[in-house]
C-alpha positions in Angstrom: 258.9 162.9 114.7 258.0 165.5 117.3 257.4 164.3 120.9 255.3 166.7 123.2 256.7 167.3 126.6 254.1 165.2 128.3 255.2 162.1 126.4 258.8 162.9 127.3 257.9 163.1 130.8 256.0 159.9 130.8 258.7 158.2 129.0 261.5 159.4 131.4 259.5 158.3 134.4 259.0 155.0 133.1 262.7 154.7 132.2 263.7 155.8 135.5 261.5 153.3 137.4 262.5 150.5 135.1 258.9 149.9 134.0 259.4 150.9 130.1 259.8 148.2 127.4 262.8 147.9 125.2 261.1 150.1 122.4 260.4 152.9 124.6 263.8 152.6 126.4 265.5 152.8 123.1 263.2 155.7 121.9 263.9 157.8 125.2 267.6 157.0 125.0 267.5 158.6 121.4 265.5 161.5 122.8 268.1 162.1 125.7 270.9 162.1 123.3 269.4 164.9 120.8 267.2 166.8 123.1 268.8 169.1 125.8 265.3 169.9 127.3 264.7 166.1 127.8 268.0 165.8 129.5 267.1 168.6 131.9 263.6 166.7 132.7 265.5 163.5 133.1 268.0 165.2 135.6 265.0 166.5 137.7 263.2 163.2 137.8 266.5 161.5 139.0 266.8 164.1 141.8 263.3 163.5 142.7 263.5 159.8 142.7 266.7 159.8 145.0 265.1 162.3 147.3 262.0 160.0 147.8 264.0 157.0 148.3 266.2 158.6 150.9 263.5 160.7 152.6 261.0 158.0 153.1 262.5 154.6 154.1 260.4 151.5 153.5 258.5 150.7 156.9 259.1 147.4 158.4 256.1 145.3 158.0 255.3 141.8 159.1 253.4 140.5 156.1 252.5 137.2 157.5 251.1 138.7 160.6 249.1 141.3 158.5 247.8 138.6 156.3 246.7 136.4 159.3 244.9 139.5 160.8 243.1 140.5 157.7 241.9 136.8 157.3 240.5 136.6 160.8 238.8 140.0 160.4 237.4 139.0 157.2 236.1 135.7 158.7 234.0 137.6 161.3 232.3 139.6 158.7 231.0 136.6 156.6 227.8 137.3 155.1 224.9 135.0 156.7 223.2 132.9 154.3 219.6 134.1 153.7 216.9 131.6 153.6 213.8 132.1 151.6 210.4 130.5 152.5 207.6 130.4 149.9 204.5 131.3 151.7 200.9 130.7 150.9 200.6 133.9 149.1 203.6 133.0 146.9 202.1 129.7 146.0 198.7 131.3 145.3 200.2 133.8 142.9 202.2 131.0 141.1 198.9 128.9 140.7 196.9 132.1 139.6 199.7 132.8 137.1 199.4 129.2 135.7 195.7 129.4 135.5 195.6 132.6 133.5 198.2 130.9 131.1 196.0 127.9 130.6 193.0 130.1 130.0 194.9 132.2 127.4 196.0 129.1 125.5 192.6 127.6 125.8 191.1 130.6 124.2 193.7 130.8 121.4 193.0 127.1 120.7 189.3 127.3 120.7 189.2 130.6 118.6 191.6 129.3 115.9 189.8 128.4 112.6 189.8 124.7 111.8 192.6 123.8 109.5 191.0 121.1 107.5 187.4 121.3 106.2 184.9 118.3 106.3 182.4 117.7 103.7 179.2 117.0 105.9 177.0 116.0 103.1 173.2 116.4 103.0 171.0 116.6 106.0 169.5 113.6 107.2 166.0 113.3 108.5 165.7 111.9 111.8 162.5 110.0 112.9 161.9 110.4 116.6 159.3 107.7 116.7 160.3 104.4 118.4 161.4 101.8 116.1 160.7 98.0 116.7 163.7 96.0 115.6 163.3 92.0 115.2 166.6 89.9 115.0 166.4 86.9 112.8 169.0 84.3 112.0 171.6 85.2 109.5 170.9 83.8 106.2 172.6 80.5 105.3 175.9 80.7 103.2 174.7 78.8 100.3 171.8 81.2 100.0 173.9 84.2 99.9 174.7 85.7 96.4 178.2 85.4 95.2 180.2 88.0 93.4 183.2 87.1 91.1 186.2 89.3 91.8 188.9 89.7 89.3 192.5 90.8 90.5 194.5 92.7 87.9 194.4 95.8 85.6 190.9 96.0 84.1 190.9 96.2 80.3 190.7 99.6 78.7 192.7 101.4 81.6 196.1 102.6 80.7 199.1 101.6 83.0 200.4 105.0 83.6 196.8 106.5 84.5 197.0 106.8 88.2 193.5 108.4 88.2 192.2 105.2 87.1 192.1 104.0 90.7 189.1 106.3 91.4 187.2 104.6 88.8 187.9 101.3 90.1 187.7 101.7 93.9 185.3 104.0 95.4 184.4 104.5 99.1 181.9 106.8 100.7 183.5 110.0 102.1 181.5 109.8 105.2 178.8 107.6 107.1 176.2 109.3 109.2 174.7 107.4 111.9 171.6 109.0 113.6 170.0 108.0 116.6 166.7 108.4 118.2 165.6 109.8 121.4 166.3 107.9 124.4 169.4 106.2 122.9 172.8 106.6 124.1 173.9 108.9 121.1 171.8 112.0 120.9 173.7 113.7 118.2 174.8 112.5 114.7 178.5 111.2 114.7 180.8 111.1 111.8 182.6 107.8 111.2 
């Protein structure tokens, strides 16, 4: 596998610095054993490394003092907490926005077509003339007509015929109560 000069220089610099992993160390050692150009690059990098280490000694730094100084300066520069106040204008904007939302929801709800239809039946004639009502005592129970009620399946109806209940029990679909003028209810109501 052919390795470019840039790759060789990068691998050699890591090898000399001691930052190359085991695989790269083995790879550069193999390249140095077989390639004379790589050996000359390695020699140049070693001379440069020795020169830098000898020409530029590490300065004496009191790390604890530096850390303390940085911390005190940073404490002086703490950002103040910003406080927000909601003014009347802010509150009025919020209330106006809520009112707009309520209006839009109301218009949408009002303009939707009804989901169920109601059979209103025939029109009822309303008499606006005053009606005189006389209340009499209820009839005696003995005089009331009696009806015999039989519980059970009527004869002639099949047991599996669930539609037969419509023939047995019937109830009006709606009751209209009309009222005259001057009464509490002025419009017909559906009960």
